[in-house]
C-alpha positions as a printed NumPy array, in Angstrom:
array([[-129.648,   -7.084,   73.112],
       [-126.356,   -5.745,   74.493],
       [-125.693,   -2.342,   76.03 ],
       [-125.867,    0.701,   73.768],
       [-122.629,    2.556,   73.259],
       [-122.759,    6.356,   73.351],
       [-122.416,    8.143,   70.029],
       [-118.95 ,    9.56 ,   69.466],
       [-118.288,   12.654,   67.371],
       [-114.961,   11.841,   65.663],
       [-114.053,   15.512,   65.143],
       [-114.699,   16.384,   68.792],
       [-112.714,   13.331,   69.902],
       [-109.751,   14.346,   67.716],
       [-109.839,   17.925,   69.027],
       [-109.873,   16.691,   72.637],
       [-106.953,   14.338,   71.997],
       [-104.999,   17.186,   70.355],
       [-105.68 ,   19.552,   73.271],
       [-104.704,   16.862,   75.771],
       [-101.46 ,   16.467,   73.794],
       [-100.761,   20.207,   74.113],
       [-101.196,   19.96 ,   77.881],
       [ -99.022,   16.839,   78.043],
       [ -96.269,   18.717,   76.197],
       [ -96.236,   21.372,   78.926],
       [ -98.527,   23.93 ,   77.338],
       [-100.821,   25.921,   79.63 ],
       [-104.331,   26.911,   78.503],
       [-105.209,   30.554,   79.084],
       [-108.065,   32.825,   78.084],
       [-108.2  ,   36.567,   77.4  ],
       [-111.456,   38.322,   76.521],
       [-112.942,   35.151,   75.039],
       [-109.793,   34.202,   73.107],
       [-108.258,   30.906,   74.208],
       [-104.53 ,   30.446,   73.759],
       [-101.892,   27.925,   74.813],
       [ -98.457,   28.947,   76.079],
       [ -95.301,   27.149,   77.14 ],
       [ -92.626,   28.402,   79.496],
       [ -89.884,   27.74 ,   76.941],
       [ -86.842,   25.522,   76.992],
       [ -83.982,   28.03 ,   77.131],
       [ -83.547,   31.143,   79.223],
       [ -84.467,   33.495,   77.713],
       [ -86.358,   31.524,   75.123],
       [ -87.109,   32.876,   71.677],
       [ -90.854,   33.145,   71.103],
       [ -92.648,   31.354,   68.297],
       [ -96.348,   31.895,   67.566],
       [ -98.19 ,   29.192,   65.644],
       [-101.383,   30.292,   63.89 ],
       [-103.811,   27.713,   62.545],
       [-105.758,   27.979,   59.311],
       [-109.426,   28.626,   58.612],
       [-111.845,   26.205,   60.292],
       [-109.022,   24.763,   62.397],
       [-107.898,   25.115,   66.026],
       [-104.779,   25.259,   68.213],
       [-104.571,   21.494,   68.641],
       [-103.607,   21.094,   65.002],
       [-100.024,   21.902,   66.068],
       [ -99.897,   19.128,   68.708],
       [ -97.604,   16.774,   66.72 ],
       [ -94.74 ,   19.311,   66.584],
       [ -95.175,   21.029,   69.953],
       [ -93.065,   18.576,   72.033],
       [ -89.997,   19.377,   69.91 ],
       [ -90.623,   23.131,   69.837],
       [ -91.121,   23.601,   73.601],
       [ -87.584,   22.354,   74.203],
       [ -86.141,   25.412,   72.476],
       [ -88.889,   28.06 ,   72.233],
       [ -91.586,   29.765,   74.226],
       [ -94.527,   28.557,   72.139],
       [ -97.823,   30.444,   71.878],
       [-100.775,   28.947,   70.021],
       [-104.055,   30.879,   69.914],
       [-107.445,   29.602,   68.911],
       [-108.348,   32.445,   66.574],
       [-111.726,   34.112,   67.252],
       [-114.568,   31.931,   66.048],
       [-112.337,   28.838,   66.018],
       [-111.708,   26.094,   68.569],
       [-112.731,   27.28 ,   72.021],
       [-112.535,   31.015,   71.25 ],
       [-115.535,   33.312,   71.05 ],
       [-117.632,   34.183,   69.168],
       [-119.106,   30.794,   68.436],
       [-121.414,   32.106,   65.694],
       [-121.63 ,   34.995,   63.268],
       [-119.38 ,   36.614,   60.732],
       [-115.787,   37.555,   61.525],
       [-113.732,   40.162,   59.781],
       [-109.953,   40.133,   59.502],
       [-109.608,   43.118,   61.855],
       [-111.256,   41.127,   64.656],
       [-108.683,   38.347,   64.19 ],
       [-105.794,   40.825,   64.173],
       [-107.116,   42.625,   67.262],
       [-107.277,   39.323,   69.16 ],
       [-103.67 ,   38.48 ,   68.252],
       [-102.514,   41.961,   69.309],
       [-104.342,   41.571,   72.644],
       [-102.65 ,   38.226,   73.339],
       [ -99.328,   39.731,   72.316],
       [ -99.781,   42.693,   74.68 ],
       [-100.726,   40.349,   77.541],
       [ -97.41 ,   38.583,   77.105],
       [ -95.334,   41.735,   77.235],
       [ -94.22 ,   41.881,   73.614],
       [ -93.173,   45.305,   72.486],
       [ -94.87 ,   46.903,   69.514],
       [ -91.508,   46.947,   67.771],
       [ -91.344,   43.159,   67.511],
       [ -92.504,   41.595,   64.319],
       [ -94.627,   38.485,   63.943],
       [ -94.554,   36.381,   60.822]])
């Protein structure tokens, strides 16, 4: 009998490939109070900022296919929303206010003024 191959979780493999793609595109992984986010330096000086927010049960790596084009022109920020991807909490219920508070905290860390609007 030949050697046994290790079991591969296809979802975990996809997520790792997507995160590796973010890093390859020049994104830097950061963490703030348990919230993981990815940020680029931007292509122009000063670069307009674009924030990409994933959907429910998704993670930052979902944006990997379009990031290489965006980082040429924008400062790109992609959070893993709380309870998603690598962000805490890993279990338990989440309310919308917790998600909003995490986005505001990342925004404040990056020096955005409260007068700026996010879509």
